[in-house]
N, C-alpha and C positions, 0 to 999 in steps of 0.2 A: 382845731382851728377856731379862732375867735372872729365873729362877724365885725365888719367895719361899723363903728358907732357914728351915726350922723345926728344932726339936730332933730329932736323929736317934736318940734313945733309943727311938723308936717307928718301925718301918719303914713307910714310906708304901705300899710295894707290897702290904703285907698289909691295908691299909684300903680300904674302899669310899668312893666319892666323897661319898656322902651322910653318911658319918661324918667327913668332912673339912670340908665347907662346909655352911652353913645354906641349904638349898634354898629355903625360903620367902622369904628375903631377895633372892634372885636373881629370883624370879618377877615382882615389880612392875617391875623394871627392864626385863625382856624384854617384859612386857605393854605398858609405856609405849612402848617402841620399836616394837613391832608396830603400835600404833595409828597410828604415823606412817608406817610402811613397807608394811603389809599383807602382809609376807612372813613365813611361818610359821618358827618356830624352836623348838628343844628342847634340853634338857640330858640327855644319856644316859650311862649307865655302860658299862663295857666288855663287858657281856653283852647290850647292846641294849635295856636297860630304860629307858623314858622317865621321867625324874625331874621335869623341869619342861618344860612346853610352852605355847606360845601357841596361838592359834586354828589348828587343823589344817584343811587343805583337805579338802573333802568327799570327794574322790576317794581320799585316803589314809585318812581316819578311818573312812569307811563301806565302803571296798572293799579297798584294798591291805593295810591293817593288821588287817582282820577275817578275811580268808581265810588259812588257814594257809600256803599256798604263796606267795602274794604277800607276806604278812607276813615270811616267811623271806627273800624277795628283798630286802625293805626292810632288814632287820637285817644281812644279809650285805653289802649295798652299803655301809651306813653304817660297819660295823666294818672291812671289808676295805680300803676306800679310805683310811681315816684311819690305818691301821697304818704305822708307820715314819715318819710325818710329824713334822718337827721342831717344837719349841715355837715359837709365834709365826707358824707358817705355816698354810696351809689347802689343802684339796684340793677342786677343783670337778669334778663328774662327773655322768654320767647313771646313775641307779639302774637296777636290773634291771627295774623297772616303767616305764622310759623317761621319767621326770621328771628335771628338773635339781635337783641338791642340792649343798650345800657342807658339808664336814666340817672342823671346826677342833678339833684335839686339845688336851686340857688336860693339862699336865704339872706334876708337883711333884717336885722333886729328880731330874729326868731320867726319872721314871716316868710313863707315861701312865695317868691315872686316869679319864678320861672324854672325852666328845665334846660340843662345841657343834654342833648340827645346824641348818643353815639350808636350807630347801628348799621343794619342791613348787611349782615355777614353771617357766616357759619364758623364753628370751630373746625380745625383741621380733621378731627376724628369723628365729626358728625356724620351720621348716615342719613342722607337726604331722602325724605319720604316722597318719592316721585308720584305715588298714587294720590297723596293728598293734594299736591300742586296741580296734578292733571284734573282732579275733580274740581279744584278751585277755578281753573281756567274755564271748565265747562259750565260751572255754576254762574259765573259772573260774565260769561260771554267774551272772555279774552281769546285772542288768536293763540291757540294752544302751542303751535310751533314757536312763535316769537316769544311767547310767555315762558316756555321751558328753556329757550335760549337765554332769555334774560336771567332765569334762575341759574343757569350754568355759569353766568358771568358774575354771580354774587361771590365776593371774595371769601376765602377760607383763612382764618387767622390762628396763628399759634397762641396758645393761652398765655404764655409768658410775655409775648410781644403785646398782647391785648392788655395785659396788666400795666405795661408801661404807658400805653395809650390812655387807659382809664386814669392812671395817676396824673398824666398831663392835664386831662380835661377836668379832673377833680380839682387840680390846682387852678385851672382856668375858671372853673365855677366859683371857687373861692375868691379868685382874683376879681371876677365880675361882682361878687358880693361886696368886696371891699372897695371897688371903684366908686360905686354910687353913680349918681348922675349929676352932671354939672348944673343942670337946670334946678335940681332939687337944692343943691348947695346955694345957688344964687337966690332961689326963692326963699330959702330959710334964712340965710345970713351971708353977707359978703365975706364974713370970716371963714365961710366954708371953702373959700378959694385955697387957703393954706391946706385944708384937709384934702381937697381935690389933688393939689400938687403932690402931697404926700402919698395919696392913693395911686397916682400915676407913677410916681417913683417906685412905690411898692410893687406896682404891676410890672414895671420893667425888671425889677429885681426877681420877681416871681417867674417871669418869662425866661429870664436868664437861668434861674434855678431849674426851671422845667427842662430847658434844653440841655443843661448840664447833667440832669438826672437820667436822660435817655442813654441807653446802653450802646447805641450806635454812634459813630463819629459823625459830627455835623460841621460843615463849613459853609459859610454864607459869603457871597461875593456881590460886588456891584455889577453893572452892565459891562464894565471893561474887564471883568475877571479879577479885580483886586479884592483881596480877602478883607472882609469887614468883621467877621465873627467866627470863632472856632470854639467848640466845646472841649472839655478835658480829654474825652476819648479820642477826638481828632488830633489833639496835641500829642497824645501818647503814641498813636499809630504813625503819625507823620514824623515825629521827633522834633517838631517845631513848636515852641511856646507861642501863645497868641501875640504877645508883645512884639516878637520878632517876625511873626508871619503877617501881621497887619499891614495892609496896603501892598503886599507882594502879589505878584501874578500867581494864580492858582497852580499853574503847571510847575512852578518852582517848588512849592510846598507839597503839592499833591501830584507826585510823579508816578504814573501808572503805565504799565506795559502789558501787551497781550502775551499769549502762550509762546509766540515765536520771539519774544523780546522786543517787538516793535512798539514804539510809543503810541498809546491810544489817543485819538483825537480829543482836544480840549472839550470837556462836556459843557462848559459855559458857552462856548461858541456855538455848539450844536443846539443848545436850548434857546439861545438868543436868536439864532438863525431860523429855527423851525417853530419856536414858541410852544414846544411840546416837551413832555417828560422824556428823558433819555434813561433807559434802563440797561445797565451793564451787569446784571445779576447772574452771569453764567458761570461764576466761580473760576473763570480763566484769566481774570484780570489780576495782575500782581502789583501791589503797592510797594515801591522802594522808598524806605524812609531816609531821612536826612543822614542817618548813620549807616546806611547800606543794608539794613535789615529788609527781608522780603516777606510779605504776607499776602496770602490769597484773600481777595475781598470781593464782596458783592455790593454794587453801588448803583445809585440812581441820582439823577439831577432833575430839578424841577424849577420852573420860572416863578419869581415873586412879582406880583402885580401891585400897582398903586391903585388909588381910588378911581383913577381915570381909565383903568384897564391896561395900562402900559407896563411893560416889563421893566422893573427897577433893579432886579438882581436875580441871583440864582442860589438855590440851596442844594448842597450836595450831602446826601446821607449814605454812609457806607458802613459795612460790617466786616469784622475779621472772621473769615470762614476757613482759615488755614486748617484747623483740625478736621472740619467737615470735608475739606478738599482732600486731605491725606486719607481719610477714611474711604472716600469715594474712589480715589486712585488705587488704594490697596484692594478695595472690593473689585475694581476693574481688573487688576492684575490677577486676583484670585479667580475671577470669572474666566479670564483668558486661559489661565492654567487649567481650570476645570474643563473648558471647551477643548483645549489641546489634548488633555488626558482622554476625554470621551472620544475625540476623533481618532485617537490611536487604537481604539478597541474595535475588534471585528464585530462584536455584538451590535444590534440595532437598538439604540438607546434614546429615550425621550424622558423629559422631566415634566411632570404636571404640577400646576399650582394647586392651591386648596380647593379651587372650583372645578378642577379637572381639565383646565386649559393647558395645552402644550406650550411650555415656555422655553425649553432648551431641547435641541436635538443634536445628535452627532452626525458625522459625515456618512457613516454606514447606514444610518436611518434614512437619510435623504437619497443616497445612492441606490439603496434597495427599492425605495418607492419609485424612483424614476425608472429603474431597470425593469420594474414590473408594471409600468404605465399607470401607477396609482395617481389619482387626481391630487394636485397639490393642496386643494382645499380640504383634504382629509388627513394630511400628514404634516403640514407646516405649523410652525409656531403661531399661536393665536387661535388654533382650532380646538374645540372642546372634545377631547378624546373620548370621554364618557358618552357623549351624545353620538359619536361615530359608532361606538360599540352597540349602543341601543338601537341604532338604525340598521344594523347589519342584517343582511338577508342573503339567501342562497345557501350553497353547500357549507360554508364556514360559519354560518350564523350561530349555530348552537355552541361552537367553541368561543365565539366572540362574547356571547351572553355569559357563558361559564367564567370566562376571564374577567368580565365586568363584575360579576358577583364576587370574585376573588378580590378585586380592587376595593369594592365597598367593604368587604370584611376586614381588609388591612386598614382602610381609612377609619373604620369604627373601633379599631383596636382589638377586634375579635381574633385576628391572626397577626402574628409578627412578620409573616413572610408567606408568599403564595407563589406557586409555580404550576404551569400547565403545559403538557406536551400536546401538540396538535399538528395535523397535516395542513400543508399549504402548497398544494400541487399546482404547477404551471402547466400550460398546454403540452409542453415537451418533456417535463421532468417531474417525477414524484419527489416531494421534499417534506421534511419534518422540521419543526421548530419547537423550542421551549421558550415560553414567556415567563418572566420573573417579575414579581411585584414587591417592592420594598418601600417603607414609608420614610418621609422626611417631615420635619416640623419647622414652621416659621421661616423657611428660607426666603420667601418672597415678601411676606408682610409682617415678619417678626411676631406672628401670633402663635397660639398653641394649636391652630388647626393643622390637620394632617394633609400634606401633599404626597405625591407618589413618584417614584422612579421606576420606569418600565424598561426592561431589556428583553429583546427577542434575539435568540441565537439559533443559527442553522445547525441542527443536529442530525442532518440526513446521513452523513457518513457514520455517525455512531449508531443510528437506528439500523442502517444497512448491515453494519458489523454485528449488531445484536441479532438481527434476523438471520444473518449468515451463521453465527455461532449456534443459534437455536436450531437452524436447519441441520447443521453438521452434527449437533448433539444427538439427532435422531435419524440421520441419513448416512449411508455409506458414501464416502467422498468420491469413489471411483464410479460406481454404478448408479448413484442417486437413489437406490432403493433404501428402504428403511434399514436401520442397523439392529444389532442384537438387543441393545438397551431399549429401543422403542418397542420391539416385538415383545420383550418380557413385560413391559408396562401394559401393553395391550392384552397380553394373555391374562394378567391379573384382572384387568378391567372387564374383559369379555367372558371370562370363565364363570358364567352365571347360567342358571337354568333356562332363562329366557332365550339364550343363544344356542341351545342344543338343537340338533347334534353339531359338535365341533370337530372338524377334520384338520389334520396336520399333514403336510407333505414335506418330506425332507429330500432335497435335491443336491446331488454331488456332481461337480464337473469333473469328468474323467480326463486324465492325462495332462493336467495343468502344469505339474512340475516338469514333465517331459517337454512341453511346449516352451516353458520359461527357459529351460536349460538349452533347448535347441534353437529357438528363434529369438530368445530374449524376453525380458519381462514386458516390454511394450506390446509384443504380440500376445503374450499371456493376458495382459490387461484388456486387449481387444476381444479376446476369447471370452473373458468374464462379462464384458459389455454385451456381446452377442447373446450370452446366456441370460442376462437380465432382460434383454429384449424379448427373447423367446418366452420367458416366464411371464412377463407383463402381457404379451399378446395372447397367451393361453389362458390367463386368469380373468375373472370378472372385475368390474370397476371397484367394488367394495372389498375385495380380497386383499389381505395384507401380505406383501412379499418382502422378506428381509434377507439381507446377507448375514448368515449366521457365523461364518468363519471365513478362512481363506478361499476355499473352493466349495463351501457348503451354503445352501440357501434353505430357508424355511418359509412355507406358505401357510397362513392361518385362514381357515375357511369356516366362518360361523354359519349356523343353520344349514349345514351341508352334510349329507349322509355319505357313507363311503362310496356308494355307487356313483354319485355325482363327482366326488373327489377323483375317482378312477378315470372319469371322462376327461377331467382336466389333465391328469397324467398322460392320457393318450394324446391329447392335443399337443402337449409338450414334446412327446416322442416323435410325433409326425412332423413338427416344425424342425426338430433336430436333423431329421433325414434330409431336409432340403436346405440346411444352413451350413455354410462353411466359412472359415476365417483363414484367408491365404491358403486355400486348398486343404486346410485342416478341418476335418469333420467335427462338428460339435456333438459331443456325447455326454448325456446327463443320466446318471442313475437315480432312480426315484424310490422312495418308500412312503407309504401312506398308512395312517391309522386314524380311527374315529372314536371320539368320546360320546357315548350314548346316554349316560346317566350322570346326575350331578355328584354322586358319591365318588366317582372315579377321579383319580389325580391326573390333572392335565399333563403333568410332566412324565407320568408313566405312559401316556399316549404318545408323547414326543419320543420317548425311549423306544417304544414299539415301532414307530415310523423309522427311527434310526436303524434298528435291528433289521427291518425289512429291506432298508436301503443297502446295508452292508451285505445282506444275503444276495441281493440282485447284483451287487457290484462284483462279487466273486465270479459271476457268469459274464458280465458285460465288460469289465475292466480290461481283460486281456485282449478282447476283440477291439476295444476302443484304442488301446495303445498300439496294437498292430496296424490299425488304420492310420494312426498318427505317424508311425514309423514309415509306413508305405508313402505317406504324403511327404515325409522328410526326404526319403530317397528320391522320389520323383522331383521334388524341388531341387535337390542337389544335382541330379542328372540334367535338369533343364538349364542350370546356370554354370555347369562345369562339364568335364569329360568323364565324370564318375557315372557312366551310363550302365544300363542293365546288362548290355553285351560285355562291357569291361568286367563287371562283377561275375558274369557267367563264365567267361574265359578263365578268370583267376580261380574261381571255385573248382573248375575242372582240373587245372594243373595242380592246385593245392591239394585236392583230394587224392590225386595219383601219388604225390609225394607222401601224403599221410599214410596211404596204403603201404608204400615201400618201407616206411619206418615203423609199420605195424601199430598205428594208433588204434585205440578202441573205437567202437562205433560212436560212443558219446563224444569222444575227442574229435572224431571226424565231423560229426554234426556241429560241434562247437567251432571247428576250423572253417567250415563252409559259411556259418553265420558270421564269423569274424571277417572273412574276406568280403562279404557283402556290405558290412557296416564299418570297415576299418577307417574310412575317411568321412564318417558321418559328422565329425566336428567341423568340417568345412562349410557346414550349412550357415554358420554365422559370418563367413568371410564374404565381402562384397564380390559380385560377379565380375566386375571390371578388373579385380586383382587376379581372380582365378583364370580368366581368359586373356590376361595381358601378354602380348607377344614379346615385349621387351623385358630386359632384366628388371627384377623387382628392386625397389628402393629398400634401404635398410629398415625403415619403419614397416613397409609392406611385408618384408620377409619375416620380421619379428611377429607380425600378425598371423602369417601363415603357420609359423612354428608353434602357435598356440592350439592348433586344431586337434592334436592328440589329447590334450587335457580337456578340451571342450567335449570331444567324443566320449572320453572317460565318464564325465559327469552325466551326459545324456544316457549312456548305457546304465550307469548306476541308479538312475531315477526310475528304472523299470525292472520289475522282478525277473521277467523273462530274458533280459539282456545283461543283467548285472554280472553274470559269470564270465562275460568276455570283456568287461570294462578294462581290466589291467592289460590284456593283450592289445586293445585299441590304444591304450596310453603309451605302450612301448614299441609300437610297430615301426617307429622311425629311429630307434636306437641302432648303433653300429657295433659290429663285432669288436672293434678296437677301442670302443668307449667314446668316440667323438660325435655320437648322435645326440638326439634330443628326445624328450625334455630333461631326462635326469642323467644322461651320460653313462648308462649301464654298459657293461662289456661282457663278451663271451657268453657263457651259459647262464649268466645272471639275467640275461634277456629271455623272457618266456619263449618256449619252443614255438608255439603257434605264431607268435609275433615275428620270429625269425623267418618262418616259412612265408608268411604274408609279405615281408619285405622283399623276398626274392621274386615271387611271382608278380608282385605289383610293379617292381622295377622293370622286369622283362617285358610285361605287356605294354607299359608306357613307352618303352624304347621302340618296340616294333610297330606300334600304332601312332606314335607321335603325340605332341602337345603343341599349343601355340608357341611356346617358348623353345621347342625342340623338334626337329624334323624326325620322321620315322626312319629306322635303319633296318637292314635285312636281319632275319632271325639269327643267322650265323654270326653276324657282327655283334648283335645284342648278347648272344651267348658268350662270345669272347670277352665282352665288357663285364658280364657277371663273373666269369672266371678270374679276370684280372683283379676284381675287387674282393675276391675271397680272402679271408683273414684280415681284411680292413673293414669293409662294410658288411660283408655277409659271412654267415657260418660256413666254413670250408667243407665240412662233411655234408651239409645240406646242399651246397653247390654241386658236389659230385653226384649226389642222388638226383638233383634236378636235371643235370646234364644227361644222366642215364634215361630219365623219363622222356626227355626231348628226343633222344636217339631212338628209343624203343617205340614210342607211341606217335611221334611226329616226324620221324626221319630227319631230324635236324642234327647236324654234326658241327663240331667246333672247327672253325677255319684255321688251317695250319699256317 
């Protein structure tokens, strides 16, 4: 830039700036520009006196420039930083009061005569030193609250926008330099009038150039809203050339609607009415151009005052923010999608910013908090989650601190991921959760700082399943005693010299198979439970009791000699005497062995206990099974008509028949035993069926017909009864092959079964049943004879009739 050359008959360095230029003519230009930028500016002489100023920031006007020391700071900063600056340049600096300013020197003929001051702002990315300003307030006696509020009101400026402002004031400084002062021109030479006119014309051109160089659209109107000036950006955005737009109403050229499509009130009318700036910078205003194009704009309108302070027009400044609007809308949609996604998850999720403040939470997070009466000031957005963890106290504090350390490790990059399982029990329920920590970067402030995503998930069901699996892996599912796998682990662990002597008791439940076959496995399971109860009651707290196999149990006794182990065996035997399951006596055979020295193999000790148990079982098992059989027969008699008297009568008649056909003694014994046990299979049939007076249903009859097979398996399960198992199976077969269960005929039916069928039928007929009345012996005999060759063996029927005649005096009715 070249300085304006004036007549050198008057030395410029001897003049003051206010003697060279018309200050009042500069003020409207600066005021008009301030209304569009909101950045304070002033014209100052070289002594720091303010000649022209726009609106001063409160912090400067009421604080920094009122106190003598801070005012001195301001003036020294403004003058010192601009000294030596070349014409057309500027100096950006931080003043001694820590605000940002720009000083643009004004030169005429190489002499600096003043300063254009632009300042009292911060950059958008400045970090404000609150400690400095707080100390400043205390040092100079400012009201700290009001002073910091004034600091808060200091504008923050985008650097690109600031450059446009500096360019304008640089041009303005140049304009001032070139204008000179009318009085100087008059004092020097009347010829200077032409130079002044040229300078004014140049000033107008420069002002227009300045407005045109601004990146925002600018429209100037008069008080009636008629357009007087537009810059090229405004022409482009509205689609109206200045020549066509001039003197048109603003609302014709500048047609703006809100988000709902409704026309926005005329900003000129609002400014004229209120005399204040109207700011519509919310990005929801849409400018519709002459050609129908739509753009999102940010706009403001400000009044233009004349020298008398009257509003003479309005300046509208607006920016095309369409791209920013689209970005913001896309971001909003993205955030909505993120929130919807998070809300669909059952995990309790929150997102922390780089400072640890909760910024996003999902529905599960809030629902869980409310459901557990958590204070909202501990779980809601805006709360510093890290501080909440630091302040944790009580039962869960250690887990909160461990989780906090995990968060810090992830934030510092020492871990890529962190998770922690922890208990979170309510007053009514034990619960377990897993907390997960994952990092995110720059989501909230586009920085490289690390934020955190936290997810808490209820894993109570999983933990319970794991505990159940762990329990089942070492416990018997029926008795809840330890299982064989656990016992073997404990044997390995405890088979050390320090635990000697070690005793092992092997316990075998007698008659389990017989009970299962007779009463069913449910009853057998109850018998096993009774056994486990007896063993538990008989042993000490630290003794290890395990179910070794189906009916076998092992007891591991550390630091226990054989004498003490025998005492435990005696307690077990005594409890068995007084314990029954559905009238079935509990019988347990025991074997015990003791390891006295460390060289002895513990499994040889177990084998020795097993051998002793089997030795004892040879003595005890037969007695136990007899007791079970007796209980079975008593039970059958109690719920049916298979009484002891019925069995005795049948045995007497069957024995006489056996003698007649010359059975051996062993066969006679077998026959007597068969008669007493022939209907043992009925033990599994419900009592209401056995005693039903009406005819049985088809299903009931099919159930009754299964009792020979059931009796067969009961007899087979015991050594002392297995030899009559087949006789029991076939005692309902008929001579003609129409019986059950296999439909055998004739002599294919075992002899003893044929005898049993005859005496059983006869006794039932003469003593009756709920479903059949008793008949006289003679009539019963006739019935037997009539069914010879169909139901009964005819030869055995003849022998039976002879027995009745000879021994009972009963004859066939003719």
